[in-house]
Short mmCIF file of the C-alpha atoms (twelve columns), coordinates in Angstrom:
data_MODEL
# 
_entry.id   MODEL 
# 
loop_
_atom_site.group_PDB 
_atom_site.id 
_atom_site.type_symbol 
_atom_site.label_atom_id 
_atom_site.label_alt_id 
_atom_site.label_comp_id 
_atom_site.label_asym_id 
_atom_site.label_seq_id 
_atom_site.Cartn_x 
_atom_site.Cartn_y 
_atom_site.Cartn_z 
_atom_site.pdbx_PDB_model_num 
ATOM 1   C CA . MET A 1   85.951 76.128 75.830 1 
ATOM 2   C CA . PHE A 2   88.068 72.785 76.803 1 
ATOM 3   C CA . ALA A 3   84.900 70.897 78.304 1 
ATOM 4   C CA . TRP A 4   83.008 71.505 74.987 1 
ATOM 5   C CA . HIS A 5   85.833 70.518 72.811 1 
ATOM 6   C CA . ALA A 6   86.116 67.224 75.112 1 
ATOM 7   C CA . PHE A 7   82.252 66.896 74.857 1 
ATOM 8   C CA . ASP A 8   82.169 66.984 71.066 1 
ATOM 9   C CA . LEU A 9   84.825 64.165 70.968 1 
ATOM 10  C CA . ARG A 10  82.620 61.908 73.413 1 
ATOM 11  C CA . ARG A 11  85.000 62.135 76.088 1 
ATOM 12  C CA . HIS A 12  82.219 63.189 78.516 1 
ATOM 13  C CA . THR A 13  84.139 62.090 81.653 1 
ATOM 14  C CA . HIS A 14  86.860 64.785 80.952 1 
ATOM 15  C CA . ALA A 15  84.099 67.167 79.866 1 
ATOM 16  C CA . SER A 16  81.938 66.858 82.961 1 
ATOM 17  C CA . GLN A 17  84.868 66.878 85.345 1 
ATOM 18  C CA . SER A 18  85.539 70.188 83.470 1 
ATOM 19  C CA . TRP A 19  82.343 71.647 84.285 1 
ATOM 20  C CA . VAL A 20  82.070 70.475 88.031 1 
ATOM 21  C CA . ALA A 21  85.625 72.009 88.362 1 
ATOM 22  C CA . GLY A 22  84.194 75.365 86.993 1 
ATOM 23  C CA . LEU A 23  81.114 75.030 89.079 1 
ATOM 24  C CA . HIS A 24  83.069 74.850 92.411 1 
ATOM 25  C CA . ASN A 25  84.842 78.047 91.191 1 
ATOM 26  C CA . ALA A 26  81.583 79.972 90.429 1 
ATOM 27  C CA . HIS A 27  80.346 78.969 93.547 1 
ATOM 28  C CA . ALA A 28  83.345 80.187 95.537 1 
ATOM 29  C CA . ALA A 29  83.286 83.525 93.567 1 
ATOM 30  C CA . GLY A 30  79.623 83.975 94.269 1 
ATOM 31  C CA . ASP A 31  78.755 84.014 90.473 1 
ATOM 32  C CA . HIS A 32  75.364 82.619 90.175 1 
ATOM 33  C CA . ASP A 33  74.870 83.276 86.572 1 
ATOM 34  C CA . MET A 34  78.147 81.330 85.657 1 
ATOM 35  C CA . GLY A 35  77.304 78.224 88.116 1 
ATOM 36  C CA . ALA A 36  73.685 77.996 86.488 1 
ATOM 37  C CA . GLY A 37  75.410 78.039 82.534 1 
ATOM 38  C CA . LEU A 38  77.667 75.367 83.971 1 
ATOM 39  C CA . LEU A 39  74.871 73.310 85.715 1 
ATOM 40  C CA . GLY A 40  73.062 73.960 81.927 1 
ATOM 41  C CA . ASP A 41  76.110 72.456 80.215 1 
ATOM 42  C CA . LEU A 42  76.016 69.301 82.460 1 
ATOM 43  C CA . ALA A 43  72.411 69.098 81.733 1 
ATOM 44  C CA . TYR A 44  72.762 69.222 78.258 1 
ATOM 45  C CA . GLN A 45  75.546 66.640 78.284 1 
ATOM 46  C CA . ALA A 46  73.072 64.439 80.608 1 
ATOM 47  C CA . ALA A 47  70.199 64.941 77.921 1 
ATOM 48  C CA . TRP A 48  72.545 64.064 75.005 1 
ATOM 49  C CA . ARG A 49  73.447 60.796 76.931 1 
ATOM 50  C CA . ARG A 50  69.577 60.354 77.060 1 
ATOM 51  C CA . ASP A 51  69.486 60.829 80.901 1 
ATOM 52  C CA . HIS A 52  66.392 62.956 80.606 1 
ATOM 53  C CA . THR A 53  65.498 62.752 84.596 1 
ATOM 54  C CA . ASN A 54  69.215 63.741 85.683 1 
ATOM 55  C CA . ALA A 55  68.952 66.567 82.971 1 
ATOM 56  C CA . ALA A 56  65.439 67.956 84.284 1 
ATOM 57  C CA . ASN A 57  66.533 67.980 87.856 1 
ATOM 58  C CA . ILE A 58  69.643 69.817 87.104 1 
ATOM 59  C CA . LEU A 59  68.028 72.517 85.255 1 
ATOM 60  C CA . ASN A 60  65.275 73.119 87.541 1 
ATOM 61  C CA . CYS A 61  68.272 73.621 90.193 1 
ATOM 62  C CA . ALA A 62  69.949 76.042 87.663 1 
ATOM 63  C CA . LEU A 63  66.715 77.797 87.191 1 
ATOM 64  C CA . THR A 64  66.315 78.597 91.078 1 
ATOM 65  C CA . ARG A 65  69.884 80.336 91.063 1 
ATOM 66  C CA . VAL A 66  69.925 82.402 87.431 1 
ATOM 67  C CA . ARG A 67  68.524 85.853 87.445 1 
ATOM 68  C CA . ASN A 68  69.793 87.004 84.050 1 
ATOM 69  C CA . PRO A 69  66.872 86.979 81.403 1 
ATOM 70  C CA . ALA A 70  68.877 85.723 78.288 1 
ATOM 71  C CA . ALA A 71  70.232 82.855 80.771 1 
ATOM 72  C CA . ARG A 72  66.718 81.639 81.721 1 
ATOM 73  C CA . CYS A 73  65.404 81.812 78.332 1 
ATOM 74  C CA . LEU A 74  68.268 79.313 77.420 1 
ATOM 75  C CA . LEU A 75  67.838 77.042 80.684 1 
ATOM 76  C CA . GLN A 76  63.841 76.977 80.006 1 
ATOM 77  C CA . LEU A 77  64.774 75.806 76.288 1 
ATOM 78  C CA . ARG A 78  66.775 72.977 77.688 1 
ATOM 79  C CA . LEU A 79  64.441 71.804 80.104 1 
ATOM 80  C CA . ALA A 80  61.862 72.193 77.387 1 
ATOM 81  C CA . ARG A 81  63.535 69.954 75.197 1 
ATOM 82  C CA . THR A 82  64.540 67.224 77.903 1 
ATOM 83  C CA . LEU A 83  60.902 67.069 79.252 1 
ATOM 84  C CA . ALA A 84  59.802 66.448 75.631 1 
ATOM 85  C CA . ALA A 85  62.378 64.051 74.921 1 
ATOM 86  C CA . ARG A 86  61.808 62.178 78.385 1 
ATOM 87  C CA . GLY A 87  57.648 62.386 78.351 1 
ATOM 88  C CA . GLY A 88  56.767 63.028 74.901 1 
ATOM 89  C CA . ARG A 89  53.032 64.008 74.946 1 
ATOM 90  C CA . SER A 90  52.652 63.096 78.851 1 
ATOM 91  C CA . GLU A 91  55.050 66.101 79.326 1 
ATOM 92  C CA . ARG A 92  52.834 68.330 77.183 1 
ATOM 93  C CA . ARG A 93  51.631 70.880 79.342 1 
ATOM 94  C CA . ALA A 94  55.338 71.065 81.369 1 
ATOM 95  C CA . VAL A 95  57.055 71.456 77.896 1 
ATOM 96  C CA . LEU A 96  54.689 74.307 76.417 1 
ATOM 97  C CA . ARG A 97  55.125 76.026 79.723 1 
ATOM 98  C CA . ALA A 98  58.590 76.125 79.621 1 
ATOM 99  C CA . LEU A 99  58.782 77.098 75.627 1 
ATOM 100 C CA . SER A 100 56.415 80.079 76.866 1 
ATOM 101 C CA . ALA A 101 58.816 81.108 79.597 1 
ATOM 102 C CA . ALA A 102 61.883 80.734 77.243 1 
ATOM 103 C CA . GLU A 103 59.931 83.135 74.574 1 
ATOM 104 C CA . HIS A 104 59.035 85.832 77.575 1 
ATOM 105 C CA . HIS A 105 62.756 85.784 78.934 1 
ATOM 106 C CA . LEU A 106 64.509 86.368 75.377 1 
ATOM 107 C CA . ASN A 107 61.987 89.203 75.082 1 
ATOM 108 C CA . ALA A 108 63.089 90.689 78.363 1 
ATOM 109 C CA . ALA A 109 66.672 90.285 77.653 1 
ATOM 110 C CA . GLY A 110 68.789 93.276 77.074 1 
ATOM 111 C CA . ALA A 111 72.196 93.697 75.786 1 
ATOM 112 C CA . GLU A 112 73.803 92.669 79.322 1 
ATOM 113 C CA . ARG A 113 74.210 89.132 79.302 1 
ATOM 114 C CA . PRO A 114 76.782 86.507 80.642 1 
ATOM 115 C CA . ALA A 115 79.031 85.649 78.083 1 
ATOM 116 C CA . TRP A 116 78.063 81.867 77.705 1 
ATOM 117 C CA . CYS A 117 74.456 82.819 76.616 1 
ATOM 118 C CA . ALA A 118 75.091 86.299 74.935 1 
ATOM 119 C CA . TRP A 119 74.307 84.238 71.461 1 
ATOM 120 C CA . VAL A 120 70.767 83.260 72.193 1 
ATOM 121 C CA . SER A 121 68.387 84.487 69.863 1 
ATOM 122 C CA . GLU A 122 64.972 84.123 68.270 1 
ATOM 123 C CA . ALA A 123 66.487 81.437 65.825 1 
ATOM 124 C CA . ASP A 124 67.439 79.154 68.962 1 
ATOM 125 C CA . VAL A 125 63.574 79.524 70.368 1 
ATOM 126 C CA . ALA A 126 61.918 78.539 67.148 1 
ATOM 127 C CA . VAL A 127 64.548 75.538 66.532 1 
ATOM 128 C CA . ASP A 128 64.284 74.058 69.993 1 
ATOM 129 C CA . SER A 129 60.763 74.932 70.047 1 
ATOM 130 C CA . GLY A 130 60.031 72.748 66.784 1 
ATOM 131 C CA . GLN A 131 62.358 69.888 68.205 1 
ATOM 132 C CA . ALA A 132 60.596 69.969 71.119 1 
ATOM 133 C CA . LEU A 133 56.965 70.119 69.254 1 
ATOM 134 C CA . LEU A 134 58.427 67.080 67.298 1 
ATOM 135 C CA . ASP A 135 58.608 64.932 70.196 1 
ATOM 136 C CA . LEU A 136 55.240 65.851 71.159 1 
ATOM 137 C CA . GLY A 137 54.001 64.786 67.764 1 
ATOM 138 C CA . ASP A 138 53.047 68.239 66.485 1 
ATOM 139 C CA . THR A 139 55.335 67.470 63.440 1 
ATOM 140 C CA . GLY A 140 53.823 70.146 61.101 1 
ATOM 141 C CA . ARG A 141 54.005 73.129 63.329 1 
ATOM 142 C CA . ALA A 142 57.792 71.599 64.554 1 
ATOM 143 C CA . HIS A 143 58.887 71.492 60.959 1 
ATOM 144 C CA . GLN A 144 57.902 74.941 60.006 1 
ATOM 145 C CA . LEU A 145 59.714 76.253 63.672 1 
ATOM 146 C CA . ILE A 146 62.590 74.576 62.602 1 
ATOM 147 C CA . THR A 147 62.913 75.989 59.333 1 
ATOM 148 C CA . GLU A 148 61.949 79.527 60.296 1 
ATOM 149 C CA . GLY A 149 64.838 79.096 62.977 1 
ATOM 150 C CA . GLU A 150 67.592 77.609 60.436 1 
ATOM 151 C CA . CYS A 151 66.793 80.703 57.889 1 
ATOM 152 C CA . LEU A 152 67.258 83.088 61.056 1 
ATOM 153 C CA . LEU A 153 70.636 82.031 62.041 1 
ATOM 154 C CA . PRO A 154 73.701 84.414 61.118 1 
ATOM 155 C CA . SER A 155 76.174 83.025 58.901 1 
ATOM 156 C CA . ALA A 156 78.981 82.916 61.765 1 
ATOM 157 C CA . ARG A 157 77.392 80.442 63.763 1 
ATOM 158 C CA . ASP A 158 78.178 77.501 61.204 1 
ATOM 159 C CA . LYS A 159 78.382 74.573 63.936 1 
ATOM 160 C CA . THR A 160 74.885 75.725 65.001 1 
ATOM 161 C CA . ARG A 161 73.433 75.793 61.771 1 
ATOM 162 C CA . GLY A 162 74.899 71.965 60.936 1 
ATOM 163 C CA . VAL A 163 72.695 70.972 64.154 1 
ATOM 164 C CA . PHE A 164 69.595 72.925 62.838 1 
ATOM 165 C CA . LEU A 165 69.907 71.067 59.639 1 
ATOM 166 C CA . ALA A 166 70.215 67.796 61.310 1 
ATOM 167 C CA . TYR A 167 66.983 68.420 63.032 1 
ATOM 168 C CA . ARG A 168 65.180 69.774 59.932 1 
ATOM 169 C CA . ALA A 169 66.015 66.765 58.365 1 
ATOM 170 C CA . ALA A 170 64.496 64.632 61.211 1 
ATOM 171 C CA . SER A 171 61.257 67.161 60.805 1 
ATOM 172 C CA . TYR A 172 61.008 66.001 57.096 1 
ATOM 173 C CA . LEU A 173 61.472 62.161 58.031 1 
ATOM 174 C CA . ASP A 174 58.547 62.582 60.652 1 
ATOM 175 C CA . LEU A 175 56.485 64.001 57.600 1 
ATOM 176 C CA . LYS A 176 57.358 61.212 55.394 1 
ATOM 177 C CA . GLU A 177 59.421 63.388 52.928 1 
ATOM 178 C CA . PRO A 178 62.590 61.585 52.524 1 
ATOM 179 C CA . GLU A 179 64.035 63.844 49.658 1 
ATOM 180 C CA . PRO A 180 64.277 67.311 51.486 1 
ATOM 181 C CA . ALA A 181 65.384 65.246 54.529 1 
ATOM 182 C CA . ALA A 182 68.257 63.536 52.242 1 
ATOM 183 C CA . ALA A 183 68.841 67.436 51.025 1 
ATOM 184 C CA . ALA A 184 69.254 68.816 54.721 1 
ATOM 185 C CA . ALA A 185 70.826 65.807 55.970 1 
ATOM 186 C CA . THR A 186 73.663 66.078 53.284 1 
ATOM 187 C CA . ARG A 187 74.186 69.559 54.007 1 
ATOM 188 C CA . SER A 188 74.614 69.079 57.519 1 
ATOM 189 C CA . LEU A 189 77.090 66.471 57.031 1 
ATOM 190 C CA . LEU A 190 79.180 68.254 54.554 1 
ATOM 191 C CA . LEU A 191 79.231 71.453 56.820 1 
ATOM 192 C CA . ALA A 192 80.164 69.146 59.769 1 
ATOM 193 C CA . ARG A 193 82.952 67.857 58.218 1 
ATOM 194 C CA . ARG A 194 83.970 70.977 56.771 1 
ATOM 195 C CA . ILE A 195 84.159 72.751 60.109 1 
ATOM 196 C CA . GLY A 196 85.270 69.828 62.215 1 
ATOM 197 C CA . ALA A 197 82.010 69.489 64.218 1 
ATOM 198 C CA . PRO A 198 81.888 65.571 65.348 1 
ATOM 199 C CA . ARG A 199 78.729 66.621 67.340 1 
ATOM 200 C CA . CYS A 200 76.699 67.434 63.888 1 
ATOM 201 C CA . VAL A 201 78.138 64.045 62.126 1 
ATOM 202 C CA . ALA A 202 76.892 62.189 65.310 1 
ATOM 203 C CA . LEU A 203 73.449 63.585 64.928 1 
ATOM 204 C CA . VAL A 204 73.136 62.602 61.066 1 
ATOM 205 C CA . ASP A 205 74.753 59.270 61.731 1 
ATOM 206 C CA . ASP A 206 71.715 58.535 64.191 1 
ATOM 207 C CA . LEU A 207 69.352 59.436 61.172 1 
ATOM 208 C CA . LEU A 208 70.696 57.345 58.776 1 
ATOM 209 C CA . PRO A 209 68.768 53.990 59.746 1 
ATOM 210 C CA . ARG A 210 65.350 55.891 59.213 1 
ATOM 211 C CA . PHE A 211 66.786 56.512 55.316 1 
ATOM 212 C CA . GLN A 212 67.048 52.996 54.649 1 
ATOM 213 C CA . PRO A 213 63.477 52.538 53.837 1 
ATOM 214 C CA . TYR A 214 63.675 55.234 51.528 1 
ATOM 215 C CA . ALA A 215 66.975 53.869 49.509 1 
ATOM 216 C CA . ARG A 216 65.543 54.673 46.061 1 
ATOM 217 C CA . ALA A 217 64.125 58.180 46.721 1 
ATOM 218 C CA . ARG A 218 66.193 61.190 45.400 1 
ATOM 219 C CA . GLY A 219 69.353 62.012 47.138 1 
ATOM 220 C CA . VAL A 220 69.023 59.088 49.703 1 
ATOM 221 C CA . PRO A 221 71.977 57.113 48.040 1 
ATOM 222 C CA . GLU A 222 74.143 59.832 47.768 1 
ATOM 223 C CA . LEU A 223 73.578 60.600 51.488 1 
ATOM 224 C CA . LEU A 224 74.333 56.991 52.646 1 
ATOM 225 C CA . GLN A 225 77.295 56.904 50.064 1 
ATOM 226 C CA . LEU A 226 78.520 60.196 51.853 1 
ATOM 227 C CA . ALA A 227 78.128 59.146 55.198 1 
ATOM 228 C CA . ALA A 228 79.995 55.527 54.746 1 
ATOM 229 C CA . ALA A 229 83.039 57.751 53.004 1 
# 
């Protein structure tokens, strides 16, 4: 929990130090699933910082150690995302293979799951698949999956909802539909500020330059004003 809090505050050195310490403890205890989960967190951090080659290497290592189907699902989703972001269409076959594996492992997952991936669900598979497809250029299918995933998400996962809404805004921008994009980004930003989720705020901030060409579209001036407040 401390590591993720540090990550959300962009204290990446503290976050990685905490995850590495946990990794050593998991290794000493022989807990391979926990170790794989911590490797997955380090990979997520690397991908967030756009070091996708390192992220992919870490995830491939983690996948050699983990056995629980829910854990394998989450790691395959992260691998698909980072491969798509790294290579786009040149990684298409590997991305689709990872997405197919994630769906297969989720279908095989039972109630017994490590705590760090107990929450993974059809909503996560849909949205992460959609985000990967965005990077592959399949914007229509990507938007459909992201929208479906956000609708499937339970109300208890508001931080994830904020992230999903930011992804939905990006998918609308890829479709050159600024009005629904602004609505989704505004919802994401308001939610992120209400619950204190700086990672969601950062996602919306990164989208703001893409709204500039649509400064007169409905909802865009209000979004830009809200972001500047």
